[in-house]
C-alpha positions, 0 to 999 in steps of 0.5 A: 843863776845870776846870768840866767836871771839877767837873761830873762830880765833882758828879754822882758825889758826888751819886749816892753821897750820895743812895744812902747817904742812902736807908739808914735813919737807924738804920743811919747812926747805926751808922756814926756810932758806929763813926766816933766813936772814929776822929774823937775818939781817932785823928784828934783832929779839931780837938781842941785847938780844942774843948778850948781853947774849952770851957776858956775858955767854962766856967772854973768847970767841973772838967776831968772835966766839960769832958772829958765835954762834949767827948766828948758833942760829938764823938758829937753831931758824928758824928750831925750828919754822919749826919743831914745825909747823911740829909737828902739824900733825907728825905721831907717827912713824916719831916722834919716828924716829926723836926724839930717847930716851936713858936711857928710860929703867931706866925711865920705871923701876923707874916709875913702883915703884915711880913717876919721875920728869924730868929736862930739859931746853929750849935746842934743840927742847923742844917741841918734848920732849913731845913725851916721852909717845911714849917710856913709857910702858902703865900704867893706874896708870901713869900720863904723861905730862909736866908743862907749863906756860899759854901764854898770847894769849888764841888762841896761848895757846890753839893751843900749848896745842893741839900740846903738847898733840898729843902724849898723854902728859898731859899739867899741868898749872904751878900754878895748878901743886902742887895741881894736882900732890899731888892729883894724889899721894893721889890717889895712882897714879904715875906721870912722869912729865917734868919741864923746869926749866931754865926760870927766876922766878918772884921776888915772886918765887925766893928762891935760886941763883947759878953760871950759865954761869958766872952769879949769876942765880935764878932758879925755884925750883918747880921740886925739891920741888915736888920730895921731897914732893912725894919722886920721882926719878929725871932725867936730860934729856940731849938732842943732835941734831944729825943732822937737824931734828933729836935729841937724848934725854938721860935720866940720873938718878940724884937720886931716894932718893931726900929727902937726898939732902939739900935744893936747892942741886938738883936744883944746880945739874940741873943747872950744868948739863944744863950748861955742855949741853949748853957749848957743843953746845951753839947754841941750847939754847934759847938765845933770852930769857932775862934770867938775867933780874933780878939780884942778886944785885937787889935781895939783894936790895929788901931784905933790904927793 
């Protein structure tokens, strides 16, 4: 019965989401403008977490500066929701116009020779990054997609999977990623896979720490491990918001010889690049995520036990 009800709910939300997504983005931005005071002033969605993160990440900034970044973040966050809704029915032509990509020729060249691992963060509109296949050469032996963490709500999870697959990017669940990509490699297939590696790992997956935004910070190391295991080229995606509704993603080759790096050296390099991106325009990072809920001090205490 539960499965049946979830299926019915999925189609109801799908229909509503699709119909709303047909509205012009400028109309959706109007809803974003109207939602901002509700989310920021009335509900105060995760406002304590955002304020704490900003204060600790930028200890040298004045309170007025931090509040300005905070307000800009919430305005962007409302826009992000509107843009994610729009993605549900956005045409390939419009997506190409709104999400431009540079350095794609280098990615195309590398992907013809070997697999490629793409590092990105929860910065700007990471949902729109799933349109990468629109810019790559067609190749039957190339697996394109992104690693994702399954959402707790199965209905919402299924809806996001649909949206992220619209431009032919495959969704590979995090816990099956190793098996999937190794199998593809053994079948002489290459892959171009995006890893959003800036979330906080669970204790069982913490292997390294590095300095990041004035914190000792742990990162997922799956992207580095996969790159070394398959000798994949490694790219960092540096995203900028050109203006409202328009983004540019620059693909920067970090290395095509990942096995020459020491353990966690690639992950540290990624963390430094992401920090530079965030510091350039901090309002576009996902500050509402409780990024530092697991501390280095707690980690050391656990190691003693």
